[in-house]
N, C-alpha and C positions, 0 to 999 in steps of 0.2 A: 780703590779697588779692593783692597785688604779688608776694609770694613764691610763691604758688600759680601765677601766670601764668608766672613765670620758669621753674619746673620743668616746666610743661606746654609751654612754648616749647622748652625744651631737649630734653624727650621727643620732641617732634615733629620737632625737628632731627635727633635720633639715628635716629629712625625713617626719616626721609628719607634719611640716609646709608646706612642698612642696605638700604633699598629700591633706592637707586642702586647699591650694591654687588651686590645680587642681579641687577639688570638688566645690570650690567657682565659678571657670570659667564655669564649667558644669552647676551649678545652674543659673548663670547669663545668659548663653546661652539659657537654657530652658526658662527662664522668658521672654527673648526677643522674643523667638518663640511664646509664648503665647500672647504677646502684639500685634503682627503683624496682626493676623486675624481680631480682632475687628477693628483695623485701616482700614484694607482692606474692612471689611464689611461695615464700616461706609462710605467709599469712594463709595462703590457700591450702597449704599442706596441713597447717593446724586446724583450719576449718574442715578439711577432709578427715582428719583423725577424730574430730568430734562427730562428724556426720557418720563415721563407721559405727559409732556405738548405737546410732538410731537408724542406720542404713537398712534398706529393705533386706540386704543380705543377712544382717543379724536377725531380723524378724523371721527370715526364712529359717536360720539356725534354731531360733526358739520353736518354730513350728515343727521342725524335724525333731527337736527334743520332746515336744508334746506328742508327735507321732510315735516316737519310741515309747513314751509313757503309756499312750493308748495301746501300743502293741503289747507292753508289759501287762497292762491291766486285762487286755484280751487273753494273754497267756494265762493269767490268774483265773479268769473266768473259765477258760477252757479246762484248766486243772480241776476247778471246782465242778464243772460240767462232768468230768470223768468220775469224780467221787460221787456225783449226784446219780450216777447209774445204779449204785448200790442203795441209794435212798431216793429212788425216783419218785416215790409216792409220799415221801415225808413232807411235812409242812414247810412251805417255802420261807416262812418267818423264822424258822429255828436255824441257828448257825451251824456249821458243819461240826465244830468242836466246843466243848465246854470244859472249864476247869472247876473241880470240886475240891473241898477240903475234907480229909478223912482223918480220923483219930486212929493212928496205928501205933500199938504198943506204947501208949501215953504220949505219942508225938503227933502234932497236927501236920499233916502231909498234903501237899497239893498234887493232885493227879488230874490228867487230862483224859477225857472220854470222848469218843467219836460217835456221831449219829449214825445209827444203823436201822435197817428196815426190816420189820417183821411182816406177819400176815395182817394187813390192815392197821398196822401201828408202826411207830418208830420209838426208839429210846436211845440214850447215850450208853455206850458200852466201853469199859476200860480194856486196856492191853491185858492179855492173858485170858480174856473171856470171849466167848463166841456167841452170837445170836444166830441159832439154826432157824432159818425161816420155815423151812419145810416142817420141822417138828414143833414149831413155835416154842422153842426152848432156849433159855439163856444158860450157858454151862461154862465151866472151867475148862479151857482148851486142852490142857494137858491131862486133866482128870475129869472127864465128862459125867462120871458118876455123881459129882456135885453139880446139881442143875436145878432150874426152876422151870416148871411146866406152866405156860402162859395160856390162858383161855380168855378170849373176849367175850363179854356178856351182852345179852340184849338189854336195852334200856328198861325193860319191864321185869327184869330178874328180881325175884323175892328173896329177901335176906334170910328169912326163916328156912326157906327151901335150900338156900346155899350153905346154911349152917349144918343142915342134915347131910348134904353131900360132902361137905368138908370132914365131917366127923367119920363119915363112911370111907373117904379116901385115906384118912390117917389111921383107921381101925387096925390095919395090920402091923402097925408100928407101936401101938399102945393106946391108952386112953388119953384123948385130947383135952387140953385145958384152954379156956378162953381168956384172952387178955385185952385190955383196953385202957383208954385214958392215961393216968399217970404211970401205969404198968409198962407203957411203951414210950416213956418220956425220953426225948432227944433221939428216938429211933427215926431213920428216914421214913418209915411207914407208920409214923405215929398217928396219922389221921385216918387209918384203915377202918373200914366199915365192919369188918370182922377179922379177928386174928385168933387162930386156933394153932396149938402147938403140942407136939409129943416130944419129950426129951428123956433119953435113957442112956445107958452105957453103949448102946448101939449107934446112937447119933441123935440128930435133932431134925424134926420134920415139921414144917409149917404149912398151913392153909390160910391164905389171906384173900379178903375181898377188898379190892382197891377202886376208888373212884378218882380218876385223874382229874387235872385242873380243867381240862376241857369238857368234863362231864361224862366222858366214856368209862366204862367199868370192866373190870378184869378179875380173874381169880389167879393166884400164884400158888402153885404146890411146890414147895421148896424141900428138896432132898439133900441132907448134909450128913452122910455116914460119919461115924467116929474115925478120925484119923488126922494126920498133920495138916491137911488142907482145910479141915473144918474150922480151924482157928482163924483163917484168913479169907475164906471164900465169902461169908455171909455179907459183911459190910459194903464191899464193892457192888455185890449182886443187888443187895436191897437199895442201894443209892441209885443203880441203874434203873431199877423197877420203879422208883418214884418219880422217874422222868418220863414215863410212858405217855404217849398221846396217840390218839387216833388219827388216821390219814384224813386230810380234808375231803377226799373223794368218797370215803367210806361212810 
């Protein structure tokens, strides 16, 4: 009887061990099952982060930025449209502003001029100067006695007749001298078809026949009385005159 009890007890003990082992396996399996979702969730989160960079929302953000850029561009266009009101007939191919290099008191200076509209033409005008459209006159704003009277010529204008007219226009200031070629070296109006000048202690007075790059022709009657402004008026004025161009519609 004792021997049978020992075997039974041993068998029960082994069964208990096997049962415990089975429970351990189930527990381990359950734990593994609980670990996987967080790992999967983490992977999804990482994928989601990567997706965010190419997410349609990001594209939408980019579109919004583009829209903003378009709005800014539209604003710029609107601003130029406002400026274009004063140069409504000016050539569309010419920019609103241009920068020029002027030699001032031995120093090369960069100055910006703005495109302005005259009667049937346009030109670049510097600050402190005004293009009076009604009078067809470029003048020093603060001292309008320093000015250039601009006349647009017919394409059939005769240079000999213009020479006579120029001398007559300058007659009240003195006897006109004619300059050309090397005598006008490095002057903005160096290519003038005719350049007449009267210079005295009362001032300097020029009569110029100018053919623009587009083939349109003009006369410039330049009035520069003796005075402080006479030293600074001419260069910016003739630089502006050299940029004159006819309106495309004229």
